[in-house]
Each structure stands twice: as structure tokens, then as C-alpha cells.
C-alpha positions in Angstrom: 63.3 134.4 129.7 60.0 135.2 128.0 57.3 137.6 129.1 53.8 137.1 127.8 50.5 139.1 127.9 49.0 140.2 131.1 45.9 138.3 132.2 43.0 139.1 134.5 41.1 142.2 135.2 41.7 145.3 137.2 44.3 144.9 139.9 44.4 141.1 139.4 46.6 141.4 136.2 49.7 139.3 136.4 52.7 139.0 134.1 53.3 135.4 133.2 56.9 134.4 133.0 58.7 131.3 131.6 62.4 130.6 132.4 64.5 129.0 129.8 67.6 127.5 131.4 67.9 127.3 135.2 71.4 128.5 136.0 72.3 131.3 138.4 70.3 133.8 136.5 67.2 131.6 136.4 67.4 131.0 140.1 67.6 134.8 140.7 64.6 135.4 138.4 62.6 132.8 140.3 63.3 134.5 143.6 62.4 137.9 142.1 59.1 136.5 140.8 58.2 135.1 144.3 58.6 138.5 145.8 56.4 140.2 143.2 52.7 139.4 143.6 51.9 140.8 140.1 54.1 138.1 138.4 53.4 134.4 138.0 56.0 131.7 137.1 54.3 129.5 134.5 57.1 127.1 133.5 60.8 126.4 133.7 62.5 124.7 130.7 65.9 123.1 131.6 
């Protein structure tokens, strides 16, 4: 999993996330991202 710079201004800032590998942990990370409006899933590498 890789975290990158925040983008946007003010309250719009989101943390962009890439998932490398999509096993049990990757699925859990995807669910966590869906529940956090300040995070954005950019890509999944399998």
C-alpha cells in the first residue's frame, strides 16, 4: 500500500491510496477507504 500527497484545498483534501496486491488485506483496505470521505482509491495493482 502506498500513500501519496494530499490534493485539493481546504476541507476538500483527500489522501490518494494505491493498493498493491489484492488479498484479504487489500479488500479490507478498500472497504476502509470507502468509509472515509477524506481518502480516495486511485489504483489497484494485482
